[in-house]
N, C-alpha and C positions, 0 to 999 in steps of 0.2 A: 504494500500500500504506500502511495506517495504522500509525504507529509507536506502540507502547505507551509510556506516560509514562516508564517507567524507562529504556527504550532511548533515547528522545528526549533525556532529561536527560543520559544518558551521552555522546551525540554532541555536545551543546552544551558539555559540560565539556571534551571533547577537541578540539573545533573552535571557537575563539573566535568570538563573534558578529560581531566586526569583519571577520574573514576571510570569514564567510558572506555578510555584506552586500556586501563588495567583489566577491565572486564572482557575485552575482546578475545584474549586467548581462551578463557573459559567458555565463552559463547562458541568459538570456533571448535573447541574440543567436543562440546555437546552436539554441534551440528555434524561433526565427523562420526561421532558415535551413532547418531541416527542413520547416517548413510550406511555404516557398517552393518547395522541391524537389518537393513533392507537388502543386503547382498544376497546372492543366490543361495538357496537353502542347502545346496549340495556342500557348501563350504562348512556348514555346521555339523555335518555327518561324514567324518573322514573315512576313507577306505584304509583298512589295515593291511599292510604289506610286510613281507619278510625280506631282509637284506642280508646277503652273505657278507660276513666280516671276519675273515680268517677262519678260525675254528668255531666262531660264534655265528648265530643268526640274530640280527637285530630286528625287534619288532618296531614298526614305524607307523605313523599316522600321515596319510596322504590327503592333501586338499588340492583340487584342481578345478579350473574353469570348465564350463561346457564347451564342447567343440573338439575338433581333431588336433588343433594346434598347427605347427609346434609353438610352444610357449616358452618364455624364459622361466627359470626355476630357482628356488631358494632352498638350501639345506638349513634348517632351523634347529639350533642347539639349545636345549632346556638348561635351567640353572641347577643348583645343587639340591633342590627339592625333588628333582625328577620330572618326568613328563606328566603322568596322570595318576600313578599309583600312590595311595596314602596322602593325597593332597586335598586341601580344601577346594570346594568347587569354584571359589573366586579366583584361585590361582590357575586352575585348569582353564577357566573362561578367558584368562589373559592370553593364552596361546591361541585359543579359538578366535578371539577377536583379531589378533594380528593376522592369522591365516585368512580370515574373511576379508580384511582390508586388502591384503596382497592378491588374493584370488580376484577380487573386484577390479584390481588393476591389471589383471591378465597374467598373474604368476601361478605356476604350480608350486606348492609348498610341501615339504616333507620333513617331519619331525622324527628323527631316530631316537629310540629310548635307550640311552646308554646304560641305565641302571637295571631295567627290567630283564634284559637279556642275560645279565650277570647275576640275577637273583638277589639284588640288594635294593634297599630302600633309600630314602633321602640321606644325603651326605653332609648337610650343612653343619651338623654338630660333631663331625668326625675330624679328629686332628690329622690322622693319616688316612686319607681317602683311598678307597679301594680302586677307584677309577680316576686316573689322573688326567687333568686337562692337557698336560704336555705330551701325553703318550696315547693312552687308550682312546681318548676322545678325538684325537687327531686322526687315528685310524678309522673311527666311526664316521667322521666327517667325509673322509675320502671314499669310504665304501658307499656312503649315501650318494655322493657325487657320481660315482661310477654307475650306480643303479639308475639314477635319473638320466644320465647321458645315454643309456641303452633303451630308453623309452621313446617310441615314435612321436609322442606328443610333446616332447621336450626339445628345445634348442640346445644341442650339446655344447655350443660355445658360449652359452649365456646361463650358466649355473653359478649363483652367488651364495655367500655364506652369511648367516645371521645368528647371533647368539646373545644370551642374557646372562650376566653375572659369570658364574663358572663356565657357562657355555660361551660367553663372550671371550673369556680367557682362552678357552680351547680354540676359538676361531683365530685369535692372535697368534697362538702357537702354530696353527695350521698354515697361515699365510707367510711364515718366515721363508726367506730364500732357500735355506737349507732343507726345507720340507717340500720343495717343488716336486711335482710328479716325475718319476723316472721311468714310467712304463709307456710313455708316448701318448698318454691320454691328454685331453684338453683340460687346462687348469681352470680353477675358479675364476670367474669374471671380476668379482669385487667382494668386499666384506663389510658388514656393519656389526658393531659390538656395543651392547648396552652395559654400562657400569662394570667393566672387567677388573680383575685384580692384576695390576701391572708390575708389582714389585719384582718378582722373579724374572719377568720378561725384561724389565729395565736393567736388572743386574747382569743379564746375559746379552746386552747390547742388541735389543730387538730391532728389526726392520721388517718391512713388508714388501712382497713381490707383486701384489695387486693393489689397486686403490682401496683404501680402508678408511672407514668412518667410525670414530669412537664418540659415544654419547655418554656423558657422566654428569652427576650433580655436584655442584660446588660444596654442598653441605653433606655429602656422602661420608659417613663415618664407618662404613663397612669396607668399601673399596675406594680409598681416597683419590680424588681427582688429581691432586698435585703430583703423585707418582706417575700417573699416565701422561700428564703434561711434560714431565721431565723425560719420559721415555720417547715421546713423539719428537721433542726438541732434539734429543740425541740422535734420532734416526733421520733427521731432515735431509741430510746430504747423501744418504745411502739407502734410500727407500723409494718405492713407488709413491704416488700421491697419497698422502695420509692427512686426514683432517680430524681434529678433535673439537668438540663443542662442549663447553662446560656451562651448565645451566645454573644461574644464581638461585640460591635457596633450595635447590632440589636435592633430595636424598635418594637412597637406594630404591629401586623399583618405582621410580617416578612416573613411568609410563603406564602403570596399572590404572584401571578405571575405578573410581569411587573406593579407593583404599585409604582409610584414615592412617595418619602417621602412628606407628606403633614401635615399641621397643622389643628387640630380640635379645636373648641372652644365651650363654653357652656356645658362642661362636669362637672362631680362631682367626688370627691374623687381622683383627680389627684395629682401629685407631685406639680404642679403649683397651688396655691390657686385660681388663676383666672380661673381655669377650662380649661386650654389649654394643649394639648398633641399631640404628633406626631405619625404617623404610616407609614408603607411602606415596600417594599421588601428589604430583605437582602439576596443576592444570596448565600452566604456561609451557612448561617443558614437555609435557605429554602432547599438547596440541602441536608444538613444533616438530616433535619426533614423528607423529603420525603423518605429517606432510613431508618431512625431510627424507625419511627412510625409503619410501617408494621411489622418490626422485633419484636417490643415489643408486638404487638397484636397477633402475631402468637404463642407466647409462651403458 
């Protein structure tokens, strides 16, 4: 509906422009959530597939657009809580939401379950994790890429990598130059990581062989942004195009919808030596990520 000038001026006088501008990210996020909710129903009901991974068989959840394709594809790596088993429905919904957004943009999305295949549950409270981001999950990411590239509805030269928290850390290990494919297969196209742990990667002089986007909150006390910033700065002259976006005031899991800020305890490698850290939605950061991630993956 078009506002007459007099009414528009009245609203502007009653609602300061600063407040209007601060509200825009929230409004944009709500609008995007509504669009996602209207995405094709097929994206909410994934197909379950099995992926050979050495001596293991990974169970995975496949989301795909209607049609024969070929489509660009995304290997999506879950966090330390696992994919679906033993998880609150709000956390499972987080992955479904991202899958629906990307499917609506024409991507095939495949989530390998790195824990289920190995008979283990969530690893967030484990000091010595049984599945390492630097090894087993790198193998899982590459096995999933191979599987996608063999499908007729996937563009084999446009398979990207996406990960959250420990899954984001695994993605950063996967795109190091020393981890490049040696079997003649087509490499990942690009990578996006949400709030990864960068400490060990920084200590090992990390760099990336494919364009990589890192999204992290400035107030993250679980996987601090400062270490990732140092890592990216150190890799600037020996890396493919790498971009880091640090969101002011955002904490861990800022891209979740309607997730109040809460305190986690019993964690390891947090800023707080007692193992406490916070997570929860940041509307402005979430709105930006929902727009920025598909744009990066489309390149």
